[in-house]
N, C-alpha and C positions, 0 to 999 in steps of 0.2 A: 656426478654430472647431468645425468638426465634430469635431476628435479631442475637444478638451476636452470636448464637450456628450456625446458616449460614454461617456468616462474617468470624469469627473466625480462620476455617483450611483456605481460602481462602487469607487472612493476614498474616496468620502464614506462608505460601508454599512463599509468595511473600517475606517477611521477609529473610526467608531461601536463597531463591534462590540471590537475586539482593541485600542482609545486610542492613543493619538498613538504611545508607547513602540512601536508593532508596526503599522506602517501596511502592509506587505504582508503580514500573518499569521502565525502562529506553531501550529505542529504537531509535538506531541514536542521541546519546547524543552528538556528535562531531556537529550534525548539529542543537541540540537544541530538539533533541524527547525525552527527560524526561518529563514526565507526570506532576511531581511534581513541583510546581511553585518554580523558584530560589531564589525568596525573596519573603517575604510577609509584604508589607506595607497598611497602610491605604488605598493609591491610587491603588494599585494593587488590594487589594479586590473591591475597587468601578469600577476599570476597567473591572476586569471580570463580576461583577453583571452586568452592562450595556451590555458588548459583548453578553453575555449568554442570557439574557434577547431578545436585539433586535433580537437575531438568530431566536427564537419562532413567530416575527410576520413577516416575510417575508411575500410575496404577489405575484398572479401573474403581478404585474402592476413593470417594470421594475425602472419607476420615482420615483415610492414609496421607492423602496429598495434600491436604491440610495441614494433618501432622508434621510431615516433613517441611512445608515451607518455615512453620512453626519454628519448627528445631533450626532452622538455617537461620531465619532473623533475629533467635535468641541465640545466636552465635555471633549474630552481628553486634550484637549486644556488647559481648566481649572484646569483640574486637575494635568497637569503639566509634562504627560508622554506620549507615543506613544499609537496609538491603536494596533500599530506593535510589542509592546516591547517585543523582546527575552526572557525576567524572566518571563514574563505570558503568552507566544503563542507558542501553540506546532511546533514544526519542524522548518520548513520554511514558515511556511501559512502566510498570511496577511487578515488581518480583513475585510471581507463581509458580507453582509446579501444577501443567495442564496435563492432561492425559488424552491425546487426542492419536490413535495409533494410526488412522487412514491419511494424517497429512502428512508427507515425505518430508515438509520442510521443519517439522516439529517434532515428529517420532522419534525416542531417544533410543538407545542401542544398551542396556544394563546389563550385560552377559561381555558386551565386548571390553566394556569399561573397567569390570573386573578383572577380567581374562588378562586385559593388557598391564594394568595395575598390578597383577601378582606375577608378572613376566618380566615387567621391570626389577621387580623386588629379587626375583628367583635368581635372572642374571648377575643381580648384586651379590646375594647371598649364597647361591648355589655353586660350588666349585666347577659342577657338570656346566653352567653355564658362563664361564670367564668368556669363552669364545665370541660371545655374543652382547659382552657388555657396550661395546660401541655403541651398537643400536639401540640398545636399553639408554645409553646416554644423549642418545637424539632421539628419541622419542619424550623420555621427561625435559630436556628442551624445548622441543614442540608444543608440549602443553604447559610448561612454564611461559613460554614467547606467548603462547598463544592469552593468556588469562593476564600477563602485562600488555598487551597491546589491544587486544577486541574487546569492545563492551559488550555485558550480557545484554540478550536478547532472547525475548519466545523462540524464535526457530534457529539458535547459535548452533543445534547439533550439525546440520548441516556445513558450517562454516568449519567444524570440526572432523570432517571427513578425510583430510590428509595426514592428518593423526592415528585417525583407527585404520588407515591402509597402512600404514608404515607400524602401527602396532603390531597388525597380524601377522604383517611380516616375523617381527620378533616373536612371537608366539609361536608360529612355524615350526622357527628355528629352535626353539627349546625346546617342542615336542621331539624332532628328530635328535637333539642331541640324549634323550630318553634312553636307558637301557633297552633292550629290542622286548622285552617281556611286558615292560609298560607304553609302547612308544604306539601300540594300536589301541588298545581302550582309551589313551588319553586322546589320541586323535579323532577318536570314533564317538567318544563323549562329548569331546569340546565341539563336536558338528551336532551332536543330536542336542546338547541343551541351545547351541545359538539357531539352532531350527524352531528348538519349541518357545524361545522368546522372540523370534521373528513371527510368531503364527498370526498373532494378533492383527500385525504390521503386512500380512501377504499383499494386500489389495491398498491401494492408493483412491483416494477419493474422486483428485482435481485429473488426475492421469494415469488410469487405470490399467494395469498391467495385464490382467487377463479378465477382465469383465468388457466385453463389446460398448461401443468400441472405444479398443483397446490405443495405447499412447501410438502403437506400433500403425495402426488402421487410419490413422488421422492425418491431413497435414501438419507440417509445422506450425506455419501460420496460427491455425484454428487451435495448435495445444497451445499457444500464447493466452489463449481465452479460456480455460478449461476451472481455471480461477473466477475469472468475471465475463461470464457469459455475454451480459447482457452490453459489455464494451465495444461487440465485435462493429455493429450498425453503427456508432459512434465513432469508433476511428476508422471506417472507411469512409464516411460520409466527412470527417476533417480533413483526410490526406487528400479527398477530391477537392475541397474549397480550396486546400492550399494549391494545388495544381494549378487549378481555374484560374486563382489570384493572382498567378507566376512567381508566389514565394520561393526564395533560391537559399536562406536562412532562417532558422527557429531555434526561438529560445522557448525551453520548457517549465516550466512551475508544476511538477508532479509531486506527488507522496509515494513512495516508494514502491518500487518494480511494475508502476501502473504505465511508465511512457513508455518503455522496450519494444513492446509489440508497436506502436504505431510508428516509433521510428524505424523501422524494421518498414510498415507499409509506406512512409514518406519516403524509404530510399527506393522501392520498387516504383513509384507513382514520380520522381521527381528527381532522375539521375544527379548527381552531384549534391543533390541536398548538403546544407552545412549546419550543424546542432551547433549552435551560438551559446557562449555563456563559458565557455574552457576551450582553450589554455587561458589564463587572465589575459592574452594581449587583445582579447575579442573586445574589451570593455570600453575600446575606442570608441566605436560606433554603435549605432542602434538595430536593432535586427529586423527581417521583413516582418515578420510575424511572432507573438508570442500565443505558445500554447498553454493552456491552464486546466490541469486534470484534480477533480477533487472529490474523486467518486462519487461524481453525479451530484455535485451539491451547486446551486447558482452563483453565477460570476457577475461582477457587477458590469453598469455598462461601459465604463470606461479604466482605463489604464494607464496611468503618466506617469513616463520613466524620468529617469534622473534630469535628464537635459531640458525637461514639460513636456515633448513631444507625447501627443496623446492618441492611443491605440481604442478603436472603438469595437465591440465585442460581434463576433457573428459566431453562428454553429449550428451545429444539429443533434438530437439526442434531446435528453432530460436536463441534465445541466452542462460542464463545462463548456470551454469553448475555444475560439480561435479569434486572438486579437491582432485586428491588421491597422496601419496609419489612420487616421481617420480621414485623410483625404484619397488613400485606395477603396475605403467602402462606400463612400461618396459617387467615386468613378463609375463602383461594378453595381451602385444601386442597390448594396446588400444590407440598408438602416433597418431592416426588418426582420432580414434573414437572422432569426436570434433561436439559440435551443429553447425547450419547453418551458423552462424555468430559468429565468435572467433577468438581468436589471435589478437585483435584490441579494443581499448575502445570508440573512440569518433570518429566523422565525420563531414564532412562538405558537404551539396547537398547530402547526402544519407538517408534521412526519412527511418524512417520502418512505414511501412503499414501493417495492419490485417485485413484481409479477415474474419469476425467470419462468420459461418453460423448461419441458426436462430436454427437447433438442438444443443444441447451441443455435444461438439466436438471440433476437435481441429480443427481450421484456417489454414488459408495461410498465411505465415509471409514471407511479401518481402521486398525489398529497392529500390525503386524507382529513378533514374538517371534522372532529367528533364534536367538539366543546362550543359553543355559543359564540366565543368572541379569539379569535385567532392575529397575529400580528405578523407585519412582516415588515422588515428593515432595508434604506437602503441608501447608498451616498446620492445625493441630489446634485443639482444644479439650481441655476436662477429662471426662473419662467415655469412651465408644466411640465406633467407626465403624464403619457399615456400609459392606463392600467387596462390590458387584454388578458384574456382567459375563456378558457373552454371549463367548464363544469358540469358533473352528471350529477343528478339531483336524485332520492330515492322516494321521496313523495310528491305528490301534486299538488300546486296552490303555496307554492315555498316562495323564501325570498332572502336575497344577502344586502346588508347594507355595508357599504364602503366611504371610509373616512379618512382624510391626509391629514396627519401635525394639528388634529382634535377638532379640524374643520368643520363643515357641514357635512351630513353621511348622503351619500347618493343611494336609494334602494334600487335595485332590480327586482323582479316580479320575474316568477317561474311558473306557468299559469299548467305547465304539465311537470309528470316525470319523465327524467331522459338526460341527453347531454346538451346543452346548451352555449354558445358563444358568446360574449358581451366583450363590449370595449368604452372606457370611458375617458374622461380626460379632467386631472387636478392640478390645483398650482402646488406645487414643490417650492423646495427651497436649497441652498446651497447648504451642502455639511450632512448632517444626520437628517434620515426621514423616516417617519412610521405611519404605516398603511397596515388601519384597523379592517377588519372583515367581521361580521357581525351575523346571527343567523336567527331565525324566531326562540325566544327563549321556549325552553318545556318541550322541542321539537325533536321528534325521534328520526327525523331526519339526517341523512351526513351528508358534506357536499366534497364531491370527489374530482379534486380538480387534476385534469392532465395536461392544462400549461398555462402558466401566470407569470407574465411579463409584463418588466414597467421599462418604459423607452422615454424620448424627448420629442414624441413624435414626428419626428424626418422620416422622410419616404412613406410610400406606399406599401402595403401588406403584402407579403412574401409570397409567391406560388404555391 
């Protein structure tokens, strides 16, 4: 009854939010992001059982991890399915055995798994454990249902915690059923082995328990950003932009687990804010704003919804952004209030680098062009594209040439080493566009971009 009372409200909310077809939720379904298995067959259940169990037995030995993963893949050959079967594998992940003892979302529990498995067998086979067979059946059913329902994922150990808690109760009950002379040694032995296996996991890297600042010493809102400290400044700025813009409902397009801290900030900044997109009844109208979070990747200048309504990008930070109706952006005069990397969607030879400080805060994000030629790709429009940037050169008397869609190149000369701002306008086209950036051949200089934006030339520069 306690379990039902605790779980029922969450399950009911999932059903109301995602509907009966997605009771476990869905994230990036087009890329295989649905939590629930797309099919339930004996082979898929066995596959998940093998992969989930193997994830707990990772160790600090690469050869061991590789051999264990290889054995699991060989077993899948006998099952007749792939170890990366998209029907039972979350998102775009590929099965592997990884040793990350300080990542609490990934670290395994090998001793507990063995102890609980042995306890289930003991309850079934040992006469002294017959009073606990009902609980052993519950634990076994939990494991079976988990493998039948939930896709394999690298961080699945955290989702198995209810089974480990329930199985630990079974183990404790069986220890209590032992004869008196065995009870004490069994209890102390199990505790000692549990401590030994836990020791490499005793501290976590993202939310430390023992190392200052501990998870108890920092506010909850700050602890959200332990994994991605660079998103703190971004989320603060996006929440403020949404508040000033008068946004009352927001639709999120986000990678897994990145949006939640920003949603909390929006709730604090905008009382009564509504997160649009679920339940399905929200689809009858357009949201007041879109927030696109892509782990710092640039966003296109425009997004068009199904009814043709066009939204324009505004934002702060390196990438990601807030999309508002185009008329609202014009009314606010925010046409050039863009993230540092904006208006384009992909690149070649222009990788993103994030310099995070030790203390929680915003990092310096930049893109380093070490090759002689880099390309930037963006969806355009009929007219001209304004290309603006800030670049740091490491040598004097350098230059960079920019050309769009194979047109004439425009050269920007840099007489001194240091940081330079530039802006130029080039004709672009509706559909796909390619911007080429070229630096002197054979030069030892690198070009370090802290800003590179492409827009349609509307509006004055942002303050």
